Each structure stands twice: as structure tokens, then as C-alpha cells.
C-alpha positions as CSV (number, residue, x, y, z in Angstrom):
1,M,174.3,75.0,91.2
2,L,170.7,75.0,91.3
3,E,169.1,75.9,94.6
4,S,165.4,75.1,95.8
5,K,163.2,78.2,97.0
6,I,161.1,77.6,99.4
7,T,157.9,79.7,100.0
8,R,155.2,79.6,102.6
9,R,152.7,79.2,100.1
10,G,154.5,75.9,98.8
11,L,155.1,74.7,102.1
12,I,151.4,74.9,102.9
13,A,150.3,73.4,100.0
14,A,152.7,70.5,100.6
15,A,151.1,70.3,104.0
16,A,147.6,70.6,102.6
17,T,148.2,68.2,100.3
18,G,149.4,65.5,102.9
19,A,146.9,66.2,105.2
20,A,144.1,65.9,102.5
21,A,145.7,62.5,101.7
22,I,145.6,61.4,105.0
23,V,141.6,62.4,105.5
24,L,141.1,61.0,102.0
25,I,142.9,57.4,102.9
26,G,141.2,57.4,105.9
27,A,137.3,57.5,104.1
28,T,138.2,55.4,101.5
29,T,139.9,52.4,103.8
30,G,136.9,51.0,105.1
31,S,137.3,47.6,103.8
32,A,139.0,44.8,105.3
33,D,142.2,45.0,102.9
34,A,143.8,48.3,103.9
35,Y,146.0,49.3,100.8
36,Q,148.5,51.2,102.4
37,G,150.2,52.6,99.1
38,N,148.2,56.1,99.4
39,M,149.9,56.1,103.0
40,E,153.5,55.3,101.8
41,R,153.0,57.9,99.2
42,A,151.9,60.7,101.5
43,L,155.0,59.7,103.9
44,E,157.4,60.0,100.9
45,Q,155.7,63.4,100.2
46,L,156.4,64.6,103.9
47,Q,159.7,63.0,103.6
48,A,160.6,65.1,100.3
49,A,158.6,68.5,102.0
50,L,161.0,67.7,105.5
51,Q,164.2,67.5,103.0
52,S,163.5,70.6,101.1
53,L,162.7,72.6,104.1
54,R,166.3,71.2,105.5
55,E,168.0,72.8,102.6
56,A,166.3,75.9,102.8
57,T,168.2,79.0,104.2
58,P,168.0,79.5,108.1
59,D,166.7,82.6,109.8
60,K,162.9,82.3,109.1
61,G,162.1,83.9,112.2
62,G,161.6,80.4,113.6
63,H,158.9,79.6,111.4
64,K,161.2,77.1,109.3
65,A,161.9,75.4,112.4
66,H,158.0,75.1,113.5
67,A,157.3,73.7,109.8
68,V,159.8,70.9,110.5
69,A,158.2,70.2,114.1
70,L,154.9,69.8,112.0
71,I,155.8,68.0,109.1
72,E,157.9,65.5,111.7
73,Q,154.5,65.2,113.6
74,A,152.5,64.4,110.4
75,M,154.8,61.7,109.9
76,N,154.7,60.1,113.0
77,Q,151.0,60.2,112.5
78,V,150.9,58.4,108.9
79,Q,153.4,55.9,110.2
80,A,151.1,55.2,112.9
81,G,148.2,54.6,110.4
82,I,150.2,52.4,108.6
83,N,151.2,50.5,111.8
84,F,147.5,50.4,113.0
85,A,146.2,49.3,109.8
86,A,149.1,46.3,109.6
87,E,148.2,45.2,112.7
88,R,144.4,45.4,112.5
89,F,144.4,44.1,108.9
90,G,147.3,42.4,108.3
91,D,148.9,44.8,105.3
């Protein structure tokens, strides 16, 4: 059975990618047509990171649990952004 190995560097890279995507999307959605594809892809990547963390071995000194909470918070913010754009721009 192939086990995925979560590293702190990989987790930080995934979180940074999601955060960068959110910032980039915010900077590029000034038009009345708020395309949601980027936000939806960011949400999917965060969901994949969350799943990887949940499959990782336990006992990480509380850091794994903290990372899970941060990713869940990021997912909530991305979804709030999608909802806001849908309400404001009809997407």
C-alpha cells in the first residue's frame, strides 16, 4: 500500500499556494463578470490538502491539528468569497 508522506514544507507550500491564489483572484476580479473557476480550484486544492492531513499519522505535537484548523478556516473564507461574488455579480 502506498502511503503519502506529509511534510511541513509540503503543507506550507500547499497553504501558500492557496493563499496566493486567493490574493491573485482578489486582484484580478474587478470586472462585473466574477469568474469563479479560480476560487473553486483553490477550494479543491485546500480540500485535497485537508484530506492528506487527515490521512497522515497522528502525534505531531498538535501541529497537524492546528494545520487542519487553518485549512478549514481558509476553506470557509474561500467559500465566503464565492458566495459574495455570487450575490454581488450573479455568478
